GUDREN-282599 format. One record per residue (C-alpha): residue number from 1; z, y, x. Coordinates in pm, 1 decimal. Example, Ala and Ser with C-alpha at 12.3 -4.5 7.8 and 13.67 -1.06 7.14 Angstrom:
BEGIN
   resi         c3         c2         c1
      1      780.0     -450.0     1230.0
      2      714.0     -106.0     1367.0
This chain:
BEGIN
   resi         c3         c2         c1
      1     7493.7     5923.8    -3803.6
      2     7667.9     5596.6    -3902.6
      3     7493.7     5304.1    -4072.4
      4     7695.8     5351.9    -4397.7
      5     7603.8     5720.0    -4405.6
      6     7236.6     5622.8    -4383.2
      7     7277.5     5390.3    -4684.6
      8     7443.4     5662.8    -4892.0
      9     7173.3     5906.9    -4790.2
     10     6908.2     5672.7    -4925.3
     11     7095.4     5637.5    -5258.7
     12     7045.2     6005.1    -5334.7
     13     6680.9     6021.7    -5234.1
     14     6425.4     6076.0    -5516.4
     15     6289.4     5756.7    -5673.9
     16     5915.7     5696.0    -5692.9
     17     5768.6     5793.9    -6029.5
     18     5700.5     5523.4    -6284.6
     19     5324.5     5577.2    -6270.0
     20     5295.9     5447.4    -5913.3
     21     5094.5     5133.6    -5845.2
     22     5236.9     4781.0    -5847.7
     23     5201.2     4767.3    -5472.8
     24     5421.7     5072.5    -5434.2
     25     5676.5     4926.7    -5676.1
     26     5689.9     4603.4    -5476.8
     27     5739.1     4800.5    -5159.1
     28     6029.0     4990.8    -5310.7
     29     6204.5     4669.7    -5406.4
     30     6326.5     4650.6    -5045.8
     31     6701.2     4657.8    -5038.3
     32     6869.6     4980.8    -4951.4
     33     7019.1     4806.6    -4647.7
     34     6673.7     4710.2    -4520.8
     35     6547.3     5065.4    -4563.1
     36     6853.6     5198.5    -4387.4
     37     6794.9     4966.2    -4094.6
     38     6436.8     5080.3    -4065.2
     39     6547.5     5440.4    -4077.8
     40     6814.7     5379.9    -3813.9
     41     6562.7     5202.1    -3589.0
     42     6322.2     5494.4    -3615.8
     43     6601.4     5737.0    -3535.3
     44     6709.1     5535.1    -3231.4
     45     6351.8     5511.7    -3102.4
     46     6316.2     5886.9    -3136.5
     47     6625.4     5935.1    -2924.2
     48     6517.6     5689.7    -2651.7
     49     6167.4     5827.9    -2608.7
     50     6277.0     6189.0    -2619.9
     51     6350.2     6150.6    -2248.4
     52     6164.6     5972.6    -1966.5
     53     6071.7     5627.7    -2098.7
     54     6061.3     5491.5    -1743.2
     55     6442.5     5503.1    -1748.4
     56     6442.4     5183.3    -1959.3
     57     6490.9     4921.9    -1685.9
     58     6700.7     4635.2    -1822.0
     59     6406.1     4437.1    -1956.0
     60     6267.5     4414.1    -1605.7
     61     6554.2     4200.2    -1478.4
     62     6712.5     4040.7    -1785.4
     63     6590.2     3692.9    -1687.1
     64     6689.9     3516.2    -1360.5
     65     6326.9     3467.9    -1257.3
     66     6247.8     3830.2    -1335.9
     67     6534.2     3933.8    -1109.9
     68     6378.9     3748.4     -817.2
     69     6050.7     3930.0     -881.3
     70     6224.5     4263.1     -823.3
     71     6286.9     4180.8     -456.2
     72     6045.9     4332.1     -205.7
     73     6059.7     4004.8      -13.0
     74     6212.5     3668.3      -93.8
     75     6424.3     3465.8      147.4
     76     6229.1     3157.1      253.0
     77     6300.6     2871.9      491.6
     78     6032.0     2990.4      731.9
     79     6223.5     3316.9      788.5
     80     6526.6     3139.0      933.0
     81     6607.3     3056.4     1296.1
     82     6907.4     2831.3     1358.6
     83     7114.9     2889.0     1677.6
     84     7208.4     2574.9     1873.8
     85     7462.7     2546.3     2155.3
     86     7352.3     2272.5     2398.0
     87     7592.7     2155.2     2666.6
     88     7555.2     1966.7     2991.3
     89     7763.6     1678.1     2856.6
     90     7505.5     1446.7     2688.9
     91     7754.1     1303.8     2437.7
     92     7933.3     1627.0     2351.7
     93     7989.3     1703.3     1981.3
     94     8271.5     1954.1     1954.9
     95     8348.1     2182.0     1661.4
     96     8400.6     2550.8     1735.2
     97     8721.5     2661.9     1557.3
     98     8626.1     3030.1     1537.3
     99     8274.7     2947.6     1413.0
    100     8311.5     2730.8     1099.4
    101     8076.0     2432.8     1059.9
    102     7917.0     2496.8     1400.0
    103     7948.7     2284.8     1714.4
    104     7850.4     2243.5     2076.1
    105     7642.0     1933.2     2131.8
    106     7486.2     1735.6     2412.1
    107     7130.5     1609.8     2433.6
    108     7219.1     1266.5     2294.0
    109     7345.3     1427.9     1973.8
    110     7065.7     1677.9     1928.4
    111     6796.9     1468.5     1757.4
    112     7030.9     1289.2     1511.0
    113     7183.0     1626.3     1418.5
    114     6850.4     1799.5     1361.6
    115     6659.9     1518.9     1188.9
    116     6801.2     1576.1      837.2
    117     6764.5     1953.0      876.6
    118     6399.4     1922.5      977.5
    119     6343.8     1693.4      677.9
    120     6491.7     1965.7      454.9
    121     6250.7     2224.5      595.2
    122     6402.6     2365.1      914.1
    123     6121.7     2549.2     1094.5
    124     6279.7     2707.4     1401.3
    125     6578.4     2693.3     1636.2
    126     6698.8     2912.2     1920.6
    127     6866.7     2737.2     2214.2
    128     7172.2     2858.4     2404.8
    129     7276.6     2667.6     2714.6
    130     7647.5     2601.2     2759.1
    131     7734.8     2451.1     3100.1
    132     8080.6     2296.5     3072.0
    133     8105.6     2207.0     3439.9
    134     8261.2     2517.4     3601.6
    135     8119.9     2427.2     3940.7
    136     7762.8     2503.0     3827.1
    137     7839.3     2870.6     3766.8
    138     7782.8     3125.9     4042.3
    139     7722.8     3497.6     4086.4
    140     7345.5     3460.4     4042.0
    141     7335.6     3226.8     3742.4
    142     7122.8     2976.5     3935.5
    143     7188.9     2700.2     3679.1
    144     7009.8     2893.9     3403.9
    145     6670.1     2750.3     3499.1
    146     6784.1     2415.2     3635.0
    147     6510.1     2164.6     3535.8
    148     6784.3     1914.8     3450.2
    149     6995.7     2173.0     3270.6
    150     7065.8     2167.4     2897.0
    151     6803.3     2422.0     2789.8
    152     6498.9     2293.2     2977.5
    153     6590.0     1931.5     2903.2
    154     6650.1     2032.3     2541.8
    155     6308.9     2198.0     2512.9
    156     6131.8     1884.5     2635.3
    157     6335.9     1658.3     2408.9
    158     6272.5     1868.0     2098.0
    159     5900.4     1903.0     2169.7
    160     5873.8     1522.4     2173.5
    161     6100.7     1454.8     1876.0
    162     5985.3     1737.3     1646.2
    163     5629.6     1847.3     1734.6
    164     5617.9     2100.6     1449.5
    165     5952.4     2264.3     1522.9
    166     5925.6     2616.2     1667.8
    167     6151.2     2637.6     1973.2
    168     6291.3     2970.9     2085.9
    169     6516.4     3015.1     2387.6
    170     6772.2     3285.6     2443.7
    171     6723.0     3422.0     2795.6
    172     7036.5     3553.2     2962.0
    173     7263.9     3480.8     3257.5
    174     7606.7     3532.9     3099.6
    175     7665.6     3162.1     3026.8
    176     7581.5     3071.7     3388.1
    177     7755.4     3340.2     3593.3
    178     8110.8     3322.2     3721.2
    179     8167.8     3680.5     3609.6
    180     8021.7     3632.3     3260.2
    181     7795.2     3937.2     3270.1
    182     7429.3     3937.3     3167.2
    183     7279.0     3990.3     3510.6
    184     7341.8     4021.3     3882.4
    185     7604.8     4272.9     3989.6
    186     7644.1     4534.7     4261.6
    187     7948.0     4509.3     4486.2
    188     8128.3     4762.1     4266.6
    189     8082.7     4536.9     3961.9
    190     7810.2     4744.4     3795.7
    191     7483.6     4583.9     3689.0
    192     7204.1     4562.0     3945.2
    193     6912.3     4617.2     3710.2
    194     6634.8     4543.2     3962.1
    195     6770.7     4205.3     4072.2
    196     6874.4     4118.1     3717.2
    197     6527.0     4178.7     3576.0
    198     6368.7     3967.5     3848.1
    199     6613.1     3683.7     3784.6
    200     6595.2     3697.0     3404.0
    201     6216.0     3700.7     3408.4
    202     6217.0     3391.1     3631.5
    203     6441.3     3211.5     3381.0
    204     6212.1     3311.6     3094.3
    205     5916.0     3172.7     3284.7
    206     6094.8     2841.6     3344.2
    207     6161.7     2804.1     2972.1
    208     5803.7     2895.8     2884.5
    209     5660.6     2649.4     3134.1
    210     5891.1     2376.8     2997.7
    211     5731.3     2420.7     2655.9
    212     5927.5     2687.5     2468.8
    213     5719.7     2858.2     2200.8
    214     5926.2     3175.2     2230.1
    215     6141.6     3338.0     2498.0
    216     6398.9     3590.5     2378.5
    217     6569.8     3799.5     2649.5
    218     6908.6     3922.6     2526.3
    219     7036.5     4081.6     2846.7
    220     6934.7     4441.2     2759.8
    221     6834.0     4520.0     3118.9
    222     6579.4     4799.9     3142.8
    223     6223.2     4680.7     3200.7
    224     6273.8     4308.8     3152.0
    225     6011.8     4283.0     2876.1
    226     5739.9     4420.2     3103.4
    227     5848.0     4190.7     3386.8
    228     5839.8     3880.2     3165.9
    229     5506.6     3974.3     3009.6
    230     5346.3     4029.6     3350.5
    231     5469.5     3693.2     3479.0
    232     5344.0     3517.5     3164.4
    233     5002.7     3679.0     3216.1
    234     4993.0     3589.3     3585.0
    235     5082.1     3229.1     3500.3
    236     4803.1     3213.0     3243.0
    237     5035.5     3125.3     2952.7
    238     5085.6     3462.0     2782.9
    239     4846.6     3354.5     2508.9
    240     5077.4     3075.5     2391.3
    241     5429.1     3213.1     2443.4
    242     5581.5     3460.5     2200.5
    243     5806.5     3727.6     2349.8
    244     6090.1     3826.8     2116.6
    245     6304.1     4107.9     2250.4
    246     6665.6     4176.4     2163.6
    247     6561.0     4540.7     2157.3
    248     6857.8     4694.2     1975.7
    249     7161.8     4489.4     2074.9
    250     7483.6     4679.6     2018.6
    251     7813.7     4627.9     2197.7
    252     8115.2     4552.5     1981.5
    253     8371.5     4300.2     1864.6
    254     8147.0     4084.7     1645.2
    255     8048.8     3844.6     1924.6
    256     8390.0     3681.1     1972.7
    257     8312.9     3342.2     1811.3
    258     7983.5     3321.3     2001.4
    259     8161.8     3377.8     2332.0
    260     8404.1     3101.4     2239.4
    261     8108.3     2872.6     2174.6
    262     7906.4     2967.1     2482.0
    263     8189.2     3030.9     2726.4
    264     8036.7     3367.1     2808.5
    265     8326.2     3611.4     2788.7
    266     8317.9     3855.4     3085.2
    267     8584.5     3785.4     3344.5
    268     8634.3     4161.2     3385.2
    269     8520.9     4479.4     3216.1
    270     8282.2     4476.6     2922.3
    271     7911.9     4515.5     2841.8
    272     7918.0     4870.6     2709.6
    273     7705.4     5004.5     2996.5
    274     7404.8     4790.1     2908.6
    275     7448.1     4696.7     2542.8
    276     7403.9     4991.0     2307.5
    277     7696.9     5198.2     2178.0
    278     7753.1     5148.0     1802.2
    279     7668.2     5510.5     1725.2
    280     7353.4     5513.0     1940.8
    281     7080.0     5519.7     1679.9
    282     6856.9     5734.5     1897.6
    283     6903.8     5499.5     2193.0
    284     6810.8     5204.3     1970.5
    285     6492.6     5377.4     1858.4
    286     6400.5     5457.7     2219.1
    287     6469.2     5100.1     2324.8
    288     6244.8     4964.6     2048.9
    289     5962.3     5201.3     2141.2
    290     6002.5     5096.1     2505.7
    291     5996.3     4722.5     2437.1
    292     5694.6     4744.2     2209.8
    293     5509.0     4939.7     2478.9
    294     5608.3     4676.7     2738.3
    295     5457.1     4390.7     2538.6
    296     5718.9     4254.6     2295.0
    297     5570.3     4051.8     2009.9
    298     5885.3     4075.5     1796.2
    299     6173.9     4321.7     1814.3
    300     6525.3     4219.9     1713.4
    301     6832.5     4406.1     1592.3
    302     7177.8     4258.0     1661.0
    303     7424.8     4257.6     1480.7
    304     7268.5     4284.5     1137.0
    305     7478.8     4387.3      836.7
    306     7652.4     4679.0     1010.9
    307     7320.0     4805.0     1146.0
    308     7093.8     4800.2      840.9
    309     6976.0     5153.1      922.7
    310     6860.1     5027.5     1263.2
    311     6671.7     4739.9     1098.7
    312     6504.4     4996.2      875.5
    313     6417.5     5201.6     1184.3
    314     6275.6     4889.7     1349.1
    315     6049.5     4826.8     1050.5
    316     5926.7     5185.0     1070.1
    317     5874.9     5181.8     1447.4
    318     5730.9     4830.6     1456.3
    319     5543.6     4853.3     1127.3
    320     5264.5     4630.5     1256.8
    321     5487.2     4354.5     1391.4
    322     5763.6     4118.9     1274.4
    323     6121.9     4242.5     1285.2
    324     6408.3     3999.2     1348.5
    325     6778.7     4042.8     1285.3
    326     7061.8     3833.1     1424.8
    327     7339.8     3775.0     1169.9
    328     7592.7     3723.8     1445.9
    329     7892.5     3494.7     1479.7
    330     8151.9     3754.5     1378.8
    331     7963.1     3846.2     1063.1
    332     7932.6     3479.1      972.5
    333     8299.7     3408.6     1048.8
    334     8417.6     3704.4      839.2
    335     8228.6     3579.1      534.6
    336     8383.8     3234.6      578.4
    337     8733.4     3378.5      620.6
    338     8706.5     3598.9      312.9
    339     8563.7     3315.1      104.0
    340     8846.4     3088.4      223.2
    341     9094.9     3355.0      110.7
    342     8936.1     3361.8     -235.4
    343     8789.9     3710.8     -200.4
    344     8444.5     3593.5     -311.5
    345     8219.1     3290.0     -338.3
    346     8072.8     3182.8       -3.6
    347     7721.3     3109.3     -126.5
    348     7697.6     3429.4     -328.5
    349     7809.0     3644.5      -36.9
    350     7583.4     3463.9      211.3
    351     7286.0     3546.1       -8.6
    352     7397.6     3906.6      -66.5
    353     7436.3     3972.0      305.2
    354     7105.1     3807.6      392.1
    355     6911.9     3976.1      112.9
    356     7048.3     4309.2      233.9
    357     6906.7     4235.1      579.0
    358     6569.7     4150.6      424.7
    359     6575.9     4462.5      210.6
    360     6638.9     4676.0      518.6
    361     6314.1     4546.2      668.3
    362     6374.4     4223.0      861.6
    363     6129.0     3938.1      816.6
    364     6305.5     3691.0     1049.9
    365     6678.5     3613.3     1044.1
    366     6876.9     3426.0     1306.8
    367     7153.3     3276.5     1093.3
    368     7436.2     3024.7     1123.9
    369     7398.5     2978.6      747.8
    370     7059.0     2814.0      801.5
    371     7171.9     2455.6      719.6
    372     7328.0     2573.9      393.8
    373     7025.2     2785.6      305.7
    374     6802.8     2480.0      345.4
    375     7001.1     2324.9       58.9
    376     7059.1     2640.6     -144.7
    377     6692.7     2739.7     -144.8
    378     6607.0     2406.9     -309.4
    379     6800.1     2499.1     -626.0
């Protein structure tokens, strides 16, 4: 029924009789338009409540602040871990073309680079060693736990310079081996899991003893969480070192910019026999169950945005523990490339991608966007 029809309908309605009270007469002096509006409002209300009133949702997010209240969890600075590539050249400061706004840096550049970020609220970093001298690489990755190497020296430097900064260390051999794989190999080129676990757990121990708050094995060798946990216990430092496992790390093409940064591309073959296949949801669930049983304090999913179902699985499986997600180099680079092409706004998409990861169940995010988020979260 149109508004004009309602007005005409009121024109032909019976008038109150002349004997009514003055109050009634005053009430009836309302304009026909006013009465029509009241009638229309009543009719509309009758329509809206004839169904399920819980369907009326817009009022719950009409205001910007109200929209933030609808999120199950809000992105905060304490959720973010910033990846750092530390080289064995003390004065190195080299941009990584495939990884926008990121660089490799030497120890002499580390504190000046991090100081403004810490002042803005940076809480945690994860260190990746990048030996530039090719002569230090060998088949066993012996430089990974060199006391004078970039990671151990970096841990000690950061502990002195930023006592409140939480220092995590990626634990893997791929940056330090001549073959670029994540462990020690058999003669046929396949992974020797037993020797690899022993070596990786030794490297984790070296980082822990140097002062790392967290060791994060990313090699995906079977049983390495148990081996690291046992060595931490035997050394009497398990009570002060967090063990974050890359539990569900999938093979794929999203690691290209990282391998450019870390110099860790395999010299032959690929990592499909120890990193998970992209369709292997069941394998990921089994791996998470395994790592939790072996003593992991945090489980991680990597990559993130293409594996939101796995993050959700991790939250279900590890419901009593934190869940981390690594928004990897390829994901980050794609957002930059699309924003550069004018497909969308960089900041808006960075938030959308990250909030999707949070919504899936992650409570910790390793992100190359961390420096920008430290600024964006202030506004």
